[in-house]
PDB file of N, H, CA, C and O in Angstrom:
ATOM      1  N   MET A   1     -43.286-152.061 169.131  1.00  0.00           N
ATOM      2  CA  MET A   1     -43.310-152.122 167.548  1.00  0.00           C
ATOM      3  C   MET A   1     -41.830-151.049 167.766  1.00  0.00           C
ATOM      4  O   MET A   1     -41.683-150.237 168.680  1.00  0.00           O
ATOM      5  N   PRO A   2     -40.936-151.313 166.742  1.00  0.00           N
ATOM      6  CA  PRO A   2     -39.696-150.928 166.623  1.00  0.00           C
ATOM      7  C   PRO A   2     -39.942-149.464 165.904  1.00  0.00           C
ATOM      8  O   PRO A   2     -40.645-149.421 164.895  1.00  0.00           O
ATOM      9  N   LEU A   3     -39.423-148.416 166.374  1.00  0.00           N
ATOM     10  H   LEU A   3     -38.851-148.451 167.194  1.00  0.00           H
ATOM     11  CA  LEU A   3     -39.179-147.174 165.629  1.00  0.00           C
ATOM     12  C   LEU A   3     -39.139-147.066 164.411  1.00  0.00           C
ATOM     13  O   LEU A   3     -40.039-146.526 163.768  1.00  0.00           O
ATOM     14  N   ALA A   4     -38.145-147.538 163.926  1.00  0.00           N
ATOM     15  H   ALA A   4     -37.413-147.977 164.449  1.00  0.00           H
ATOM     16  CA  ALA A   4     -37.439-147.587 162.696  1.00  0.00           C
ATOM     17  C   ALA A   4     -37.047-149.009 162.270  1.00  0.00           C
ATOM     18  O   ALA A   4     -36.231-149.550 163.017  1.00  0.00           O
ATOM     19  N   GLU A   5     -37.593-149.921 160.910  1.00  0.00           N
ATOM     20  H   GLU A   5     -38.255-149.482 160.303  1.00  0.00           H
ATOM     21  CA  GLU A   5     -36.772-150.932 160.787  1.00  0.00           C
ATOM     22  C   GLU A   5     -35.500-150.677 160.604  1.00  0.00           C
ATOM     23  O   GLU A   5     -35.067-149.528 160.694  1.00  0.00           O
ATOM     24  N   GLY A   6     -34.724-151.736 160.319  1.00  0.00           N
ATOM     25  H   GLY A   6     -35.076-152.669 160.246  1.00  0.00           H
ATOM     26  CA  GLY A   6     -33.529-152.552 159.838  1.00  0.00           C
ATOM     27  C   GLY A   6     -32.256-151.257 160.872  1.00  0.00           C
ATOM     28  O   GLY A   6     -31.130-151.307 160.377  1.00  0.00           O
ATOM     29  N   LEU A   7     -32.339-150.421 161.891  1.00  0.00           N
ATOM     30  H   LEU A   7     -33.254-150.380 162.293  1.00  0.00           H
ATOM     31  CA  LEU A   7     -31.652-149.548 162.679  1.00  0.00           C
ATOM     32  C   LEU A   7     -31.208-150.158 163.894  1.00  0.00           C
ATOM     33  O   LEU A   7     -32.183-150.464 164.580  1.00  0.00           O
ATOM     34  N   PRO A   8     -30.145-150.448 164.416  1.00  0.00           N
ATOM     35  CA  PRO A   8     -29.434-151.307 165.256  1.00  0.00           C
ATOM     36  C   PRO A   8     -30.115-150.407 166.826  1.00  0.00           C
ATOM     37  O   PRO A   8     -30.504-149.250 166.987  1.00  0.00           O
ATOM     38  N   ARG A   9     -30.027-151.367 167.588  1.00  0.00           N
ATOM     39  H   ARG A   9     -29.711-152.306 167.458  1.00  0.00           H
ATOM     40  CA  ARG A   9     -30.968-150.708 169.099  1.00  0.00           C
ATOM     41  C   ARG A   9     -29.573-149.947 169.625  1.00  0.00           C
ATOM     42  O   ARG A   9     -28.434-150.360 169.407  1.00  0.00           O
ATOM     43  N   GLY A  10     -29.868-148.948 170.240  1.00  0.00           N
ATOM     44  H   GLY A  10     -30.793-148.613 170.417  1.00  0.00           H
ATOM     45  CA  GLY A  10     -28.595-147.999 171.300  1.00  0.00           C
ATOM     46  C   GLY A  10     -28.658-148.747 172.471  1.00  0.00           C
ATOM     47  O   GLY A  10     -29.645-149.276 172.984  1.00  0.00           O
ATOM     48  N   SER A  11     -27.297-148.731 172.902  1.00  0.00           N
ATOM     49  H   SER A  11     -26.496-148.301 172.485  1.00  0.00           H
ATOM     50  CA  SER A  11     -27.103-149.327 174.301  1.00  0.00           C
ATOM     51  C   SER A  11     -27.833-148.031 175.398  1.00  0.00           C
ATOM     52  O   SER A  11     -27.487-148.160 176.572  1.00  0.00           O
ATOM     53  N   GLY A  12     -28.448-147.257 175.206  1.00  0.00           N
ATOM     54  H   GLY A  12     -28.728-147.152 174.252  1.00  0.00           H
ATOM     55  CA  GLY A  12     -29.121-146.353 176.114  1.00  0.00           C
ATOM     56  C   GLY A  12     -28.346-144.996 176.234  1.00  0.00           C
ATOM     57  O   GLY A  12     -28.914-143.921 176.429  1.00  0.00           O
ATOM     58  N   GLU A  13     -27.218-145.124 176.120  1.00  0.00           N
ATOM     59  H   GLU A  13     -26.756-145.997 175.961  1.00  0.00           H
ATOM     60  CA  GLU A  13     -26.255-143.860 176.160  1.00  0.00           C
ATOM     61  C   GLU A  13     -26.383-142.696 175.411  1.00  0.00           C
ATOM     62  O   GLU A  13     -26.618-142.688 174.203  1.00  0.00           O
ATOM     63  N   VAL A  14     -26.234-141.715 176.106  1.00  0.00           N
ATOM     64  H   VAL A  14     -26.043-141.721 177.087  1.00  0.00           H
ATOM     65  CA  VAL A  14     -26.608-140.417 175.370  1.00  0.00           C
ATOM     66  C   VAL A  14     -24.793-139.898 174.811  1.00  0.00           C
ATOM     67  O   VAL A  14     -23.742-139.871 175.451  1.00  0.00           O
ATOM     68  N   LEU A  15     -25.090-139.575 173.460  1.00  0.00           N
ATOM     69  H   LEU A  15     -25.944-139.597 172.940  1.00  0.00           H
ATOM     70  CA  LEU A  15     -24.013-139.053 172.867  1.00  0.00           C
ATOM     71  C   LEU A  15     -24.167-137.382 173.055  1.00  0.00           C
ATOM     72  O   LEU A  15     -25.271-136.838 173.085  1.00  0.00           O
ATOM     73  N   VAL A  16     -23.106-136.776 173.155  1.00  0.00           N
ATOM     74  H   VAL A  16     -22.210-137.218 173.131  1.00  0.00           H
ATOM     75  CA  VAL A  16     -22.976-134.999 173.530  1.00  0.00           C
ATOM     76  C   VAL A  16     -21.964-135.064 172.317  1.00  0.00           C
ATOM     77  O   VAL A  16     -20.934-135.738 172.344  1.00  0.00           O
ATOM     78  N   SER A  17     -22.415-134.211 171.143  1.00  0.00           N
ATOM     79  H   SER A  17     -23.252-133.664 171.120  1.00  0.00           H
ATOM     80  CA  SER A  17     -21.562-134.006 170.415  1.00  0.00           C
ATOM     81  C   SER A  17     -20.118-133.059 170.865  1.00  0.00           C
ATOM     82  O   SER A  17     -20.162-132.717 172.047  1.00  0.00           O
ATOM     83  N   GLN A  18     -19.111-132.684 170.258  1.00  0.00           N
ATOM     84  H   GLN A  18     -19.076-132.962 169.298  1.00  0.00           H
ATOM     85  CA  GLN A  18     -17.802-132.206 170.673  1.00  0.00           C
ATOM     86  C   GLN A  18     -17.956-130.655 169.988  1.00  0.00           C
ATOM     87  O   GLN A  18     -18.770-130.820 169.079  1.00  0.00           O
ATOM     88  N   PRO A  19     -17.703-129.769 169.999  1.00  0.00           N
ATOM     89  CA  PRO A  19     -17.550-128.434 168.863  1.00  0.00           C
ATOM     90  C   PRO A  19     -15.978-129.142 168.352  1.00  0.00           C
ATOM     91  O   PRO A  19     -15.144-129.845 168.924  1.00  0.00           O
ATOM     92  N   GLN A  20     -16.072-128.648 167.221  1.00  0.00           N
ATOM     93  H   GLN A  20     -16.750-128.077 166.756  1.00  0.00           H
ATOM     94  CA  GLN A  20     -15.047-129.105 166.141  1.00  0.00           C
ATOM     95  C   GLN A  20     -13.624-127.779 166.441  1.00  0.00           C
ATOM     96  O   GLN A  20     -13.924-126.696 166.944  1.00  0.00           O
ATOM     97  N   LEU A  21     -12.518-128.022 166.143  1.00  0.00           N
ATOM     98  H   LEU A  21     -12.275-128.901 165.734  1.00  0.00           H
ATOM     99  CA  LEU A  21     -11.479-126.949 165.746  1.00  0.00           C
ATOM    100  C   LEU A  21     -11.929-125.838 164.975  1.00  0.00           C
ATOM    101  O   LEU A  21     -12.504-126.134 163.928  1.00  0.00           O
ATOM    102  N   GLY A  22     -11.813-124.717 165.227  1.00  0.00           N
ATOM    103  H   GLY A  22     -11.346-124.476 166.078  1.00  0.00           H
ATOM    104  CA  GLY A  22     -12.183-123.502 164.860  1.00  0.00           C
ATOM    105  C   GLY A  22     -13.883-123.198 164.902  1.00  0.00           C
ATOM    106  O   GLY A  22     -14.534-122.373 164.262  1.00  0.00           O
ATOM    107  N   ASP A  23     -14.384-124.350 166.064  1.00  0.00           N
ATOM    108  H   ASP A  23     -13.855-125.020 166.584  1.00  0.00           H
ATOM    109  CA  ASP A  23     -15.718-123.672 166.205  1.00  0.00           C
ATOM    110  C   ASP A  23     -15.838-122.301 167.039  1.00  0.00           C
ATOM    111  O   ASP A  23     -14.940-122.077 167.850  1.00  0.00           O
ATOM    112  N   PRO A  24     -16.884-121.363 166.902  1.00  0.00           N
ATOM    113  CA  PRO A  24     -17.195-120.046 166.992  1.00  0.00           C
ATOM    114  C   PRO A  24     -17.169-120.085 168.375  1.00  0.00           C
ATOM    115  O   PRO A  24     -16.283-119.447 168.943  1.00  0.00           O
ATOM    116  N   LEU A  25     -18.272-120.944 169.264  1.00  0.00           N
ATOM    117  H   LEU A  25     -18.992-121.463 168.803  1.00  0.00           H
ATOM    118  CA  LEU A  25     -18.543-121.240 170.757  1.00  0.00           C
ATOM    119  C   LEU A  25     -17.982-121.085 171.168  1.00  0.00           C
ATOM    120  O   LEU A  25     -18.052-119.902 171.499  1.00  0.00           O
ATOM    121  N   PRO A  26     -16.806-121.747 171.714  1.00  0.00           N
ATOM    122  CA  PRO A  26     -15.917-121.666 173.090  1.00  0.00           C
ATOM    123  C   PRO A  26     -15.690-119.864 173.079  1.00  0.00           C
ATOM    124  O   PRO A  26     -15.505-119.127 172.110  1.00  0.00           O
ATOM    125  N   GLY A  27     -15.786-119.542 174.489  1.00  0.00           N
ATOM    126  H   GLY A  27     -15.937-120.140 175.276  1.00  0.00           H
ATOM    127  CA  GLY A  27     -15.648-118.167 175.133  1.00  0.00           C
ATOM    128  C   GLY A  27     -16.740-117.295 174.778  1.00  0.00           C
ATOM    129  O   GLY A  27     -16.762-116.117 175.136  1.00  0.00           O
ATOM    130  N   ARG A  28     -17.671-117.846 174.070  1.00  0.00           N
ATOM    131  H   ARG A  28     -17.653-118.802 173.779  1.00  0.00           H
ATOM    132  CA  ARG A  28     -18.725-116.843 173.727  1.00  0.00           C
ATOM    133  C   ARG A  28     -19.817-116.792 175.063  1.00  0.00           C
ATOM    134  O   ARG A  28     -20.120-117.807 175.691  1.00  0.00           O
ATOM    135  N   ARG A  29     -20.409-115.264 175.412  1.00  0.00           N
ATOM    136  H   ARG A  29     -20.163-114.440 174.902  1.00  0.00           H
ATOM    137  CA  ARG A  29     -21.037-115.512 176.094  1.00  0.00           C
ATOM    138  C   ARG A  29     -22.845-115.252 175.585  1.00  0.00           C
ATOM    139  O   ARG A  29     -23.351-114.291 175.006  1.00  0.00           O
ATOM    140  N   LEU A  30     -23.471-116.546 176.088  1.00  0.00           N
ATOM    141  H   LEU A  30     -23.060-117.326 176.559  1.00  0.00           H
ATOM    142  CA  LEU A  30     -24.910-116.506 175.251  1.00  0.00           C
ATOM    143  C   LEU A  30     -25.923-116.575 176.373  1.00  0.00           C
ATOM    144  O   LEU A  30     -25.751-117.232 177.400  1.00  0.00           O
ATOM    145  N   LEU A  31     -26.970-115.860 176.106  1.00  0.00           N
ATOM    146  H   LEU A  31     -27.109-115.326 175.273  1.00  0.00           H
ATOM    147  CA  LEU A  31     -28.214-115.927 176.867  1.00  0.00           C
ATOM    148  C   LEU A  31     -29.279-117.072 176.436  1.00  0.00           C
ATOM    149  O   LEU A  31     -29.624-117.174 175.259  1.00  0.00           O
ATOM    150  N   VAL A  32     -29.742-117.862 177.367  1.00  0.00           N
ATOM    151  H   VAL A  32     -29.462-117.780 178.324  1.00  0.00           H
ATOM    152  CA  VAL A  32     -30.333-118.882 176.695  1.00  0.00           C
ATOM    153  C   VAL A  32     -32.112-118.344 177.811  1.00  0.00           C
ATOM    154  O   VAL A  32     -31.982-118.059 179.002  1.00  0.00           O
ATOM    155  N   VAL A  33     -33.206-118.321 177.287  1.00  0.00           N
ATOM    156  H   VAL A  33     -33.311-118.553 176.320  1.00  0.00           H
ATOM    157  CA  VAL A  33     -34.248-117.935 177.610  1.00  0.00           C
ATOM    158  C   VAL A  33     -35.604-119.060 177.317  1.00  0.00           C
ATOM    159  O   VAL A  33     -36.285-119.051 176.292  1.00  0.00           O
ATOM    160  N   ASP A  34     -35.736-119.745 178.171  1.00  0.00           N
ATOM    161  H   ASP A  34     -35.182-119.752 179.004  1.00  0.00           H
ATOM    162  CA  ASP A  34     -36.976-120.722 178.349  1.00  0.00           C
ATOM    163  C   ASP A  34     -37.883-120.740 179.633  1.00  0.00           C
ATOM    164  O   ASP A  34     -37.404-120.996 180.738  1.00  0.00           O
ATOM    165  N   ASN A  35     -38.743-120.557 179.509  1.00  0.00           N
ATOM    166  H   ASN A  35     -39.132-120.349 178.611  1.00  0.00           H
ATOM    167  CA  ASN A  35     -39.974-120.756 180.854  1.00  0.00           C
ATOM    168  C   ASN A  35     -39.887-122.234 181.346  1.00  0.00           C
ATOM    169  O   ASN A  35     -40.243-122.514 182.491  1.00  0.00           O
ATOM    170  N   GLU A  36     -39.352-123.307 180.367  1.00  0.00           N
ATOM    171  H   GLU A  36     -39.063-123.080 179.437  1.00  0.00           H
ATOM    172  CA  GLU A  36     -39.274-124.706 180.761  1.00  0.00           C
ATOM    173  C   GLU A  36     -37.766-125.157 181.801  1.00  0.00           C
ATOM    174  O   GLU A  36     -36.748-125.511 181.206  1.00  0.00           O
ATOM    175  N   LEU A  37     -37.776-125.109 182.966  1.00  0.00           N
ATOM    176  H   LEU A  37     -38.603-124.822 183.450  1.00  0.00           H
ATOM    177  CA  LEU A  37     -36.658-125.392 183.645  1.00  0.00           C
ATOM    178  C   LEU A  37     -35.960-126.391 183.459  1.00  0.00           C
ATOM    179  O   LEU A  37     -34.769-126.274 183.750  1.00  0.00           O
ATOM    180  N   SER A  38     -36.309-127.342 183.069  1.00  0.00           N
ATOM    181  H   SER A  38     -37.276-127.438 182.833  1.00  0.00           H
ATOM    182  CA  SER A  38     -35.605-128.971 182.548  1.00  0.00           C
ATOM    183  C   SER A  38     -34.627-128.435 181.200  1.00  0.00           C
ATOM    184  O   SER A  38     -33.397-128.438 181.246  1.00  0.00           O
ATOM    185  N   ILE A  39     -35.225-128.095 180.311  1.00  0.00           N
ATOM    186  H   ILE A  39     -36.225-128.093 180.273  1.00  0.00           H
ATOM    187  CA  ILE A  39     -34.856-127.202 179.246  1.00  0.00           C
ATOM    188  C   ILE A  39     -33.721-125.856 179.228  1.00  0.00           C
ATOM    189  O   ILE A  39     -32.841-125.526 178.433  1.00  0.00           O
ATOM    190  N   LEU A  40     -34.133-125.384 180.282  1.00  0.00           N
ATOM    191  H   LEU A  40     -34.849-125.652 180.927  1.00  0.00           H
ATOM    192  CA  LEU A  40     -33.147-123.930 180.489  1.00  0.00           C
ATOM    193  C   LEU A  40     -32.148-124.692 181.281  1.00  0.00           C
ATOM    194  O   LEU A  40     -31.114-124.027 181.229  1.00  0.00           O
ATOM    195  N   HIS A  41     -31.956-125.739 181.973  1.00  0.00           N
ATOM    196  H   HIS A  41     -32.797-126.280 182.014  1.00  0.00           H
ATOM    197  CA  HIS A  41     -31.058-126.261 182.891  1.00  0.00           C
ATOM    198  C   HIS A  41     -29.977-126.801 181.927  1.00  0.00           C
ATOM    199  O   HIS A  41     -28.775-126.554 182.027  1.00  0.00           O
ATOM    200  N   SER A  42     -30.613-127.642 180.891  1.00  0.00           N
ATOM    201  H   SER A  42     -31.589-127.843 180.810  1.00  0.00           H
ATOM    202  CA  SER A  42     -30.205-128.715 180.128  1.00  0.00           C
ATOM    203  C   SER A  42     -29.473-127.659 178.920  1.00  0.00           C
ATOM    204  O   SER A  42     -28.286-127.922 178.726  1.00  0.00           O
ATOM    205  N   MET A  43     -29.979-126.624 178.178  1.00  0.00           N
ATOM    206  H   MET A  43     -30.943-126.410 178.335  1.00  0.00           H
ATOM    207  CA  MET A  43     -29.395-126.076 177.454  1.00  0.00           C
ATOM    208  C   MET A  43     -27.659-125.482 178.130  1.00  0.00           C
ATOM    209  O   MET A  43     -26.542-125.765 177.694  1.00  0.00           O
ATOM    210  N   ALA A  44     -28.000-124.705 179.167  1.00  0.00           N
ATOM    211  H   ALA A  44     -28.907-124.476 179.521  1.00  0.00           H
ATOM    212  CA  ALA A  44     -26.645-124.473 179.856  1.00  0.00           C
ATOM    213  C   ALA A  44     -25.780-125.212 179.906  1.00  0.00           C
ATOM    214  O   ALA A  44     -24.639-125.079 179.463  1.00  0.00           O
ATOM    215  N   ALA A  45     -26.491-126.530 180.750  1.00  0.00           N
ATOM    216  H   ALA A  45     -27.418-126.638 181.110  1.00  0.00           H
ATOM    217  CA  ALA A  45     -25.154-127.461 180.836  1.00  0.00           C
ATOM    218  C   ALA A  45     -24.437-127.753 179.410  1.00  0.00           C
ATOM    219  O   ALA A  45     -23.215-127.737 179.265  1.00  0.00           O
ATOM    220  N   LEU A  46     -25.211-127.975 178.556  1.00  0.00           N
ATOM    221  H   LEU A  46     -26.204-127.988 178.674  1.00  0.00           H
ATOM    222  CA  LEU A  46     -24.489-128.242 177.164  1.00  0.00           C
ATOM    223  C   LEU A  46     -23.469-127.396 176.670  1.00  0.00           C
ATOM    224  O   LEU A  46     -22.302-127.660 176.379  1.00  0.00           O
ATOM    225  N   LEU A  47     -24.254-126.079 176.612  1.00  0.00           N
ATOM    226  H   LEU A  47     -25.202-125.865 176.848  1.00  0.00           H
ATOM    227  CA  LEU A  47     -23.538-124.856 176.108  1.00  0.00           C
ATOM    228  C   LEU A  47     -22.083-124.575 177.102  1.00  0.00           C
ATOM    229  O   LEU A  47     -20.986-124.120 176.777  1.00  0.00           O
ATOM    230  N   GLY A  48     -22.579-125.031 178.360  1.00  0.00           N
ATOM    231  H   GLY A  48     -23.470-125.400 178.624  1.00  0.00           H
ATOM    232  CA  GLY A  48     -20.862-124.667 179.263  1.00  0.00           C
ATOM    233  C   GLY A  48     -19.899-125.849 179.022  1.00  0.00           C
ATOM    234  O   GLY A  48     -18.695-125.655 179.190  1.00  0.00           O
ATOM    235  N   GLN A  49     -20.338-127.028 178.650  1.00  0.00           N
ATOM    236  H   GLN A  49     -21.316-127.186 178.513  1.00  0.00           H
ATOM    237  CA  GLN A  49     -19.579-127.744 178.093  1.00  0.00           C
ATOM    238  C   GLN A  49     -18.858-127.449 176.912  1.00  0.00           C
ATOM    239  O   GLN A  49     -17.688-127.811 176.790  1.00  0.00           O
ATOM    240  N   TRP A  50     -19.362-126.925 176.176  1.00  0.00           N
ATOM    241  H   TRP A  50     -20.312-126.631 176.276  1.00  0.00           H
ATOM    242  CA  TRP A  50     -18.957-126.423 175.054  1.00  0.00           C
ATOM    243  C   TRP A  50     -18.055-125.004 175.357  1.00  0.00           C
ATOM    244  O   TRP A  50     -17.964-124.186 174.442  1.00  0.00           O
ATOM    245  N   GLY A  51     -17.605-124.821 176.247  1.00  0.00           N
ATOM    246  H   GLY A  51     -17.679-125.485 176.991  1.00  0.00           H
ATOM    247  CA  GLY A  51     -17.189-123.781 176.513  1.00  0.00           C
ATOM    248  C   GLY A  51     -17.325-122.322 176.659  1.00  0.00           C
ATOM    249  O   GLY A  51     -16.496-121.446 176.905  1.00  0.00           O
ATOM    250  N   CYS A  52     -18.583-122.297 176.443  1.00  0.00           N
ATOM    251  H   CYS A  52     -19.256-123.008 176.243  1.00  0.00           H
ATOM    252  CA  CYS A  52     -19.735-121.005 176.712  1.00  0.00           C
ATOM    253  C   CYS A  52     -20.118-120.630 177.596  1.00  0.00           C
ATOM    254  O   CYS A  52     -20.808-121.448 178.205  1.00  0.00           O
ATOM    255  N   GLU A  53     -19.962-119.217 178.269  1.00  0.00           N
ATOM    256  H   GLU A  53     -19.401-118.553 177.774  1.00  0.00           H
ATOM    257  CA  GLU A  53     -20.207-118.326 179.316  1.00  0.00           C
ATOM    258  C   GLU A  53     -21.929-118.036 179.236  1.00  0.00           C
ATOM    259  O   GLU A  53     -22.390-116.996 178.766  1.00  0.00           O
ATOM    260  N   VAL A  54     -22.784-119.174 179.794  1.00  0.00           N
ATOM    261  H   VAL A  54     -22.410-120.019 180.176  1.00  0.00           H
ATOM    262  CA  VAL A  54     -24.152-119.043 180.054  1.00  0.00           C
ATOM    263  C   VAL A  54     -24.954-118.225 180.757  1.00  0.00           C
ATOM    264  O   VAL A  54     -24.876-118.579 181.933  1.00  0.00           O
ATOM    265  N   LEU A  55     -25.703-117.289 180.637  1.00  0.00           N
ATOM    266  H   LEU A  55     -25.767-117.002 179.681  1.00  0.00           H
ATOM    267  CA  LEU A  55     -26.444-116.581 181.220  1.00  0.00           C
ATOM    268  C   LEU A  55     -27.844-117.190 180.872  1.00  0.00           C
ATOM    269  O   LEU A  55     -28.045-117.556 179.714  1.00  0.00           O
ATOM    270  N   THR A  56     -29.018-117.342 182.013  1.00  0.00           N
ATOM    271  H   THR A  56     -28.855-117.045 182.954  1.00  0.00           H
ATOM    272  CA  THR A  56     -30.405-117.971 182.129  1.00  0.00           C
ATOM    273  C   THR A  56     -31.364-117.307 182.374  1.00  0.00           C
ATOM    274  O   THR A  56     -31.279-116.443 183.247  1.00  0.00           O
ATOM    275  N   ALA A  57     -32.249-117.463 181.854  1.00  0.00           N
ATOM    276  H   ALA A  57     -32.318-118.165 181.145  1.00  0.00           H
ATOM    277  CA  ALA A  57     -33.895-116.407 182.075  1.00  0.00           C
ATOM    278  C   ALA A  57     -34.938-117.168 181.978  1.00  0.00           C
ATOM    279  O   ALA A  57     -34.891-118.009 181.080  1.00  0.00           O
ATOM    280  N   THR A  58     -36.190-117.120 182.851  1.00  0.00           N
ATOM    281  H   THR A  58     -36.229-116.436 183.581  1.00  0.00           H
ATOM    282  CA  THR A  58     -36.996-117.963 182.234  1.00  0.00           C
ATOM    283  C   THR A  58     -38.114-117.080 181.522  1.00  0.00           C
ATOM    284  O   THR A  58     -39.136-117.573 181.045  1.00  0.00           O
ATOM    285  N   ASP A  59     -37.815-115.732 181.501  1.00  0.00           N
ATOM    286  H   ASP A  59     -36.985-115.330 181.889  1.00  0.00           H
ATOM    287  CA  ASP A  59     -38.741-114.846 180.865  1.00  0.00           C
ATOM    288  C   ASP A  59     -38.279-113.592 180.467  1.00  0.00           C
ATOM    289  O   ASP A  59     -37.160-113.351 180.921  1.00  0.00           O
ATOM    290  N   GLU A  60     -38.751-112.724 179.783  1.00  0.00           N
ATOM    291  H   GLU A  60     -39.659-112.920 179.414  1.00  0.00           H
ATOM    292  CA  GLU A  60     -38.462-111.483 179.153  1.00  0.00           C
ATOM    293  C   GLU A  60     -37.530-110.679 180.104  1.00  0.00           C
ATOM    294  O   GLU A  60     -36.316-110.482 180.041  1.00  0.00           O
ATOM    295  N   ALA A  61     -38.598-110.218 181.129  1.00  0.00           N
ATOM    296  H   ALA A  61     -39.583-110.378 181.180  1.00  0.00           H
ATOM    297  CA  ALA A  61     -37.964-109.401 182.265  1.00  0.00           C
ATOM    298  C   ALA A  61     -36.692-109.788 183.025  1.00  0.00           C
ATOM    299  O   ALA A  61     -35.930-108.939 183.487  1.00  0.00           O
ATOM    300  N   ALA A  62     -36.476-111.238 183.144  1.00  0.00           N
ATOM    301  H   ALA A  62     -37.095-111.928 182.769  1.00  0.00           H
ATOM    302  CA  ALA A  62     -35.286-111.802 183.680  1.00  0.00           C
ATOM    303  C   ALA A  62     -34.097-111.763 182.495  1.00  0.00           C
ATOM    304  O   ALA A  62     -32.938-111.448 182.765  1.00  0.00           O
ATOM    305  N   ALA A  63     -34.377-111.992 181.646  1.00  0.00           N
ATOM    306  H   ALA A  63     -35.319-112.248 181.427  1.00  0.00           H
ATOM    307  CA  ALA A  63     -33.542-111.830 180.459  1.00  0.00           C
ATOM    308  C   ALA A  63     -32.517-110.579 180.341  1.00  0.00           C
ATOM    309  O   ALA A  63     -31.289-110.490 180.371  1.00  0.00           O
ATOM    310  N   LEU A  64     -33.900-109.375 180.150  1.00  0.00           N
ATOM    311  H   LEU A  64     -34.897-109.448 180.126  1.00  0.00           H
ATOM    312  CA  LEU A  64     -33.307-108.326 180.415  1.00  0.00           C
ATOM    313  C   LEU A  64     -32.464-107.864 181.884  1.00  0.00           C
ATOM    314  O   LEU A  64     -31.703-106.896 181.912  1.00  0.00           O
ATOM    315  N   GLU A  65     -32.682-108.528 182.790  1.00  0.00           N
ATOM    316  H   GLU A  65     -33.300-109.313 182.767  1.00  0.00           H
ATOM    317  CA  GLU A  65     -32.111-107.999 184.141  1.00  0.00           C
ATOM    318  C   GLU A  65     -30.587-109.113 183.751  1.00  0.00           C
ATOM    319  O   GLU A  65     -29.481-108.830 184.210  1.00  0.00           O
ATOM    320  N   ALA A  66     -30.744-109.938 183.152  1.00  0.00           N
ATOM    321  H   ALA A  66     -31.643-110.168 182.779  1.00  0.00           H
ATOM    322  CA  ALA A  66     -29.411-110.983 183.517  1.00  0.00           C
ATOM    323  C   ALA A  66     -28.609-110.215 182.512  1.00  0.00           C
ATOM    324  O   ALA A  66     -27.408-110.237 182.780  1.00  0.00           O
ATOM    325  N   LEU A  67     -28.955-109.467 181.315  1.00  0.00           N
ATOM    326  H   LEU A  67     -29.931-109.449 181.097  1.00  0.00           H
ATOM    327  CA  LEU A  67     -28.054-108.836 180.440  1.00  0.00           C
ATOM    328  C   LEU A  67     -27.767-107.318 181.376  1.00  0.00           C
ATOM    329  O   LEU A  67     -26.689-106.732 181.280  1.00  0.00           O
ATOM    330  N   GLN A  68     -28.662-106.914 182.084  1.00  0.00           N
ATOM    331  H   GLN A  68     -29.538-107.390 182.162  1.00  0.00           H
ATOM    332  CA  GLN A  68     -27.922-105.308 182.602  1.00  0.00           C
ATOM    333  C   GLN A  68     -26.843-105.745 183.751  1.00  0.00           C
ATOM    334  O   GLN A  68     -25.972-105.016 184.225  1.00  0.00           O
ATOM    335  N   GLY A  69     -27.096-107.039 184.066  1.00  0.00           N
ATOM    336  H   GLY A  69     -27.803-107.631 183.681  1.00  0.00           H
ATOM    337  CA  GLY A  69     -25.839-107.552 185.029  1.00  0.00           C
ATOM    338  C   GLY A  69     -24.612-108.098 184.519  1.00  0.00           C
ATOM    339  O   GLY A  69     -23.561-108.117 185.161  1.00  0.00           O
ATOM    340  N   ALA A  70     -24.772-108.578 183.263  1.00  0.00           N
ATOM    341  H   ALA A  70     -25.625-108.563 182.741  1.00  0.00           H
ATOM    342  CA  ALA A  70     -23.581-108.894 182.523  1.00  0.00           C
ATOM    343  C   ALA A  70     -22.306-108.083 182.076  1.00  0.00           C
ATOM    344  O   ALA A  70     -22.462-107.188 181.245  1.00  0.00           O
ATOM    345  N   PRO A  71     -21.060-108.345 182.581  1.00  0.00           N
ATOM    346  CA  PRO A  71     -20.096-107.527 182.038  1.00  0.00           C
ATOM    347  C   PRO A  71     -19.899-107.326 180.713  1.00  0.00           C
ATOM    348  O   PRO A  71     -20.233-108.274 180.002  1.00  0.00           O
ATOM    349  N   ARG A  72     -19.424-106.305 180.132  1.00  0.00           N
ATOM    350  H   ARG A  72     -19.153-105.534 180.710  1.00  0.00           H
ATOM    351  CA  ARG A  72     -19.404-106.227 178.751  1.00  0.00           C
ATOM    352  C   ARG A  72     -18.076-106.659 178.162  1.00  0.00           C
ATOM    353  O   ARG A  72     -16.969-106.391 178.628  1.00  0.00           O
ATOM    354  N   SER A  73     -18.355-107.406 177.012  1.00  0.00           N
ATOM    355  H   SER A  73     -19.255-107.624 176.634  1.00  0.00           H
ATOM    356  CA  SER A  73     -16.783-107.910 176.713  1.00  0.00           C
ATOM    357  C   SER A  73     -16.129-106.821 175.370  1.00  0.00           C
ATOM    358  O   SER A  73     -14.981-106.977 174.952  1.00  0.00           O
TER     359      SER A  73
END
């Protein structure tokens, strides 16, 4: 059963959007918190491709620890 009528089938390749000029993300330090490791790693990889410095944590305690160890900008 098709998911949507009239839409072309994709080739199966995943498209990753690239930040536009003037995008505020490159160079930013971001903290990603998620208890699902696959989501945590995927978000960190995507944000890293966009030029962000990414800190990761799986819970509140790890997030606070990551922030305490991060250099201030």
